[in-house]
N, C-alpha and C positions, 0 to 999 in steps of 0.2 A: 520790073524796075529798070532794067538796062534798055529795053525797047522804048520806054517812056522817056528816059534820059536822052536817047538819041533824037527824039522828036522835038525836044524843048530847046529854046534859044535863050530864055531868060536865065542869067547866072544864078539868081536867088532861088528859082524853082529847081534848077539842076542841083544846087547844094542841098535842098530839101530831099530830093530823090536819092542823092548819095547817102544822106543820113538814114533814110528809110531802108535803103539797100544794106547798109552796114548793120543796122539793127536787126534785119531779117536774118543775115548771116550769123550774127551772134546768137539769135534765138534758135536757129537750126543747130548750131554747135552745142548749145545747152541741152536741147532735146535729145541729141545724139548721146551726150554724156549721161543724161538721166536714164536713157534706155540701157546704156552699158552698165550703169550702177545697179539698175534693177536686175539685169542678168547676173551680175557679180553676186548680188545678195540672194539670188535664187539657188545658188550652189554650183554654177558653171565652174568647171575647173579640171576634172579628171575624166579621161576616157576609160572604158573597161579594157580596151585593147591598146597596146603600144603601137605607135605609128612613127614613121620617119618625118620629122618636122622641118628638115632642111629645105624642101621645096616651098613650104609655107613662108619660111624666113626669107628666102630668095625673092619670092613674089612680093612680099610686103616691102622689102628694101627697094625693089625696082619701082613700086608704086610711090614710095616716098619721094624718090628723085623726080618722077613725072609730075607730081603735084606741087613741087617746090617752085617758088618764083625765081630762085637763083640756083638751078641745078649744078652749075659749075662750081659752087661752093660746098658741094656734098661729096665726100669721099666714102666709097662703099667697098668693104672687104667681105665678099660673099662666103657662105659655108663651103668648105672644101671636102667634107665627108658627110656620110649619113649620120643622123642622130636619132636614136629611138627613145621615145618617152611616152608616158601616159597623159601628159598635159593636153587638154582638149585644144585642138587647132583654133577654134573660135576664141577661146580664152586667151591663147597665145597671141592671136591677131589683135584683140582689144588691148592687151598689155603693150605689145610692140608699137601699135599705132599711136597710143597715148605717149609712149616714150619718144617716138619720132616727132610727133606734133610739138611736144614741149621743147625738144631740142631746137627745132626750126624756129618756133615762135620767139624764143628768148636769145637766139644767137645774135650777138651785137659786137662783132669784132672781125679782124682780117683773116683769122684762121678758119679753115673749113670745118663744117660739122662732119664728124666721122662716125660711121656705123661699122663696127668690126664684129663679124660673125664667123671669122676664119677658124676660131678655136671651137671644137665640138662642145655643144651644150652651154655656150656662153655668148651673149650678145652685149657688146659695149656700145654705148651711145655717148659721144662727147661733143660739146659745143664750146664756142668762145663767147664769153660774156663777162660782165663785171662780176667780181667775187661776191658771193652771198655771205652774209653774217650768219652765225649760228641761230640767231633769233629769226631771221628771214627763212632759213631752212625749216625750222620748226613750224613756222606759220604756213608755208606752202604745203605741208603735209596734212594740214587740218582741212577737213571737208568744208566746202562752201566759203573758204577764205581766199580772197583774191590777192595777188601780189602786184599792186600798182595798176595803172591804167592800161598797161600793155597786155595784161592777162584777161582773155575773154573766155576762158574755160571754167570760170567760177570755182577754181581750186579742186575740181572733181577728178581730174586726170590722175594725179598721184594717188588719191584715195582709192580709185577704181583699181589701179595697178596693185596697191597693197592688199586689197580684198582678194583679188584673183590669185595673187602670189600665195597668200595664206591658204587658200583652198586647194591649189594645185601643187604645192610643195616647191614652187620656185623661190629663189632668194633674190632680193633686190638690194644692191649695194650702191650707195650714193657717195661720191667724192666731190668735195668742194674745198679748194679749187681743183681743176683737172691736174693730173700727174705732171710733175716737172714744170709747173706754171703757176704764177700768182693769180691767174684768171681762170674762168671757165667752170663747167659743171659736167660731171661724168656720172652716168648711171649704168650699172652692170647687172644684167639679168642672167642668173644661173638656173638652168633647167635640170630637174631630176632625171637621171638616166635610168633605163631599165635594160635588163638582159634579154627581154623579149624582142627579138629583131623581126620587124614586119616584112622583110624582103624574102 
């Protein structure tokens, strides 16, 4: 679609190509979410052996910044210690990527989006957006329910997170608005710790 758009000079045709390209990107995201949902429903969640997930969290945070259109508006606080857990790294990756995508997608304010993984076993994701009503919060938790025209994830992201948290023993806490502010959205993921140190 991008190559075709570069070759066209008619504004009407360019607009059509842009619409097709946008539709294809939305379809790609929907397919990705449905594959994640399938994996979540198949029982992905726990490893037999505990592993240190700090490198996984660090990598996912770095990738979040690299794929953002406004990396200067992202503040990252990386893990400072090892954290041993039986949560499957793939499940953790799906959970965190959905949390990161939601935070970036709905950020609509001057404050940065913050990912704080500096406390062992805890990842907090906070953005700046208009405050959600309790009814809005209930609606975005329901599978296949979209929140306005800005949401192109078809409401699957939070549902996938909830399914994987239930299977892996993680806890997801949501705060609306963010702490010490009348605006924003905060999601805090708490991972179950294990005494089985993989090092």
